[in-house]
N, C-alpha and C positions, 0 to 999 in steps of 0.2 A: 450614577455607576459606579460600580467599581472597578478600578484599573485593572490590567494587566499583570501589574507590579503586587499591588493589593490582594487580587486572587491565589497569585501563584505563592508569595511570601505565608499566604494563609492554609497556601495546601504544604509545606513544606514545614510549618510548624505541626501540622496535623500527624508528617508521616514516625514514625515508630523507628527512624534509622537517621544517623549521624553522613549528611555527606559533605563531601570534597567544600570547603570556603572557595576554591578556586571554579569551581563548576557551579556552585552558588552566585557566583558574583556573574559570569559571565551567562548563564541563564537571565538575571535579571538587568544584567545591560541590552538582550533581548528584548525583554518585556518594556523598558523604557524607551527602547527604538518604536516598540510594537505601539504604545501610547502615545508617545508622539505625533507619528504618522497619522494614525485615529485622528486625534484632537485640532491635528493644523492641514490635515489633506495631500500633505505633502511625504516623499520618502526620498531624504538625502542619498546620495552616494554612500556617507559614512554610514547612515542608517543601514543601508542595504548591506553592504561589508558586514554588519555588525551580523545580522540575519545567518548569512549565509556562512559565518565562522561559527554562528552554533549549530546550523543545520549538518556542516561537515564534522562537528566537537564527535572526540570518540565515546563521551559518557553519555550512557545511556538517557538517563538527566536531563541532559541539556538540548542532545539533537531531536530527540522526541516532541519535545517541547517548543521547539525553535521548527521545527516541521510545522507542528498545528497552529503555529501563531504565523508564520508566511501563511499557509491555506486560510488563515482567518479573515489578514489583509487582502487577499485574492478577491473571498469572498466579498469585500466593501468596495472591490472595483479597482483595487492598486494592478499594473498590468506587472507581474514578474516572470513574463516566459523568457527575455534576455537573462535576468538572474539564473534562474532554469537550465537554460542552454547554456551558460560557460558554468556551471556547478556539472552540467553532463559532460563538459567537453575538458574534465582535471583529470591530472594526472594520476590524480588518487579515489581509487573507488570507492571510499566512505563518502566521497563528495559525487561521484556517479552515482551509487546508491540515492543517495538523500536525496538526485534530482529524482528520482523516478516516485520517491515517496513526498515529493513537492505537488505532483500534477494531481490535478484533481477535474472535474468538471467543468471550470469555472476556467481554465487553462485555455487559451487559444489551442484551436486543434492542429494547427501548425507546429506546433511547438509541443505534443504531444508525440504526435505522429514520426516526427525527425528524432525525437528523444525514444521512440519507441525500439523503432527500425534497428538505431544502431546499437542501443543495448544490449537487446536479443543477442549479439552475435559478442557481447562485451569481453574479455579475456579474463574477469573475476566471474565464478560461478554464481555466485551471489547476487550478482547484479543482472545475471542472464537469468536468472531466477524470478527476480521482483519483476524484471521487464515484461517475462511472460504472464504472471498472476497480475502484471498492470493491462496488461493490451487483455486478456478477459476482465477484468472489471468493466475496460473502456469499449468492450464488445469489439474489439479490433479485429473485424472474422479476416480481414485481409493479410492479415500477418497469418495463418494458421502455416501457411509451407514456409515461412523464415524458421519458426516455432521448431517445425517439422525437421527441417531441417541441423538445428542447434541440438536436439536433443538427439538427433541420431548422431553427432558426434560426440555427443559429452561422454566423457571417462567417470567423470564423478556420481557413484550411486545417487548418494541424498540428493543433488541436479537432477539426475534423470526423475525420480522420483515427483519432486516437483514439478519439472518443466514438462511430462506426460502427464500431471493430475491437470493442469492448465488446460496443454493443449488439450485434452477431452473434452473441457468442461466451455470452451470459447469455441471450439469445433462442432462439435453434437450438442451443445446447452445443457447435458446430463452425463454421470456415469453409472452405469450400472453392474452390481454384481452380484453374486448369488454367496447368500448370507446360510441358507440353509437348502434343505427339501422342498419346502415350501414357502420360502420367504427369499426375496433381494432388495439387497442396498438400492436407492436412489439417491444421490448428490446432485444437488442442481443450487443455482446460486438464488441469492434473494435477495429482498430488499436492504437499503442499506452494505450495500458489498457483502453479506454475510453469505454463510457457504451451510447447506444444513441437508444434512445425510436422514432419510427416514426409512423404516422396514415396509415393503408393501410384498402383499401376496401373491403366486404367481397367477392366481386364481384372476384378483382384483388387476393386473397387469394385463390376463390375457380379454376379460373382458373389458377394461377400459381402454385400453392403451397406454402407451405411456405418455402421450402429449397431454391427453386428459391428466392424469397422473399429477406429472409437472404442472399443471396449472392449479391443482389442489395444493400442492405441500407450497406451493408460492402464493397461494391467496389467504393459507394459513395464519393470522396474526399471533400465532404461537411457535412460527418457524426459526425467527430472528432470536427466542429463547432456548432453541437448541443447537444453535449454531455449531458447527463443528470446527474445529481449527483444520488449514491444512496444512500439509507438507513446509509449505513457502514460513506457516509461522512461528516454527522453533530454528530454522534461520535468521527470522527478522528479531527475535529476540537477543541475540551476538552482534555488535557491532564488529562492520568487517574488518580486520587485520591488513593494512596496504601489503 
């Protein structure tokens, strides 16, 4: 089986852009830590620090791949809750953002809940938005009031759009907007954490009802092929500056 180092070296070789040598070195160290943990079944404290440093790196290449590898380890049974909590308590907004990115359905529920509730009120607008998006992904409806309170106090317009988007999907399960005199846009969460928007006719909505239309959209196998980017996507493309 191809090691993570080999896989990422091949990936880097195929890219049509040069990467900073120090970023490549950092990423490959994370790959080595991942390979060692999977091979031995043991994640040392040193290896864990390597992962955390990678996930909190400012370079997109490093932090995104480090987060993916942390999630891979978690899927193989490694308990990373303590590391995620430590990252979420960091003074660095980048670290707190990375902690939210690391959360998955394999993460202990108590860890997910603890990180989400404090992150929704974080001093960084990008962390707040990511927390609201994660709450929507994990269907944490008990956080609706907390997100609504954050939205009410939010002054950053881009963050307001993102918070409002996540809140509506979490609270209602869909977003319905007028598109034309005869059609509306329906946005719903679909499989694989995707979000899809479809045009539906007013006649269809009146005849079938919103619940039936949502089921129809979510069960359509092409839904993920037409997934729309949420307002958070633009926020996630750029690493947070502390």
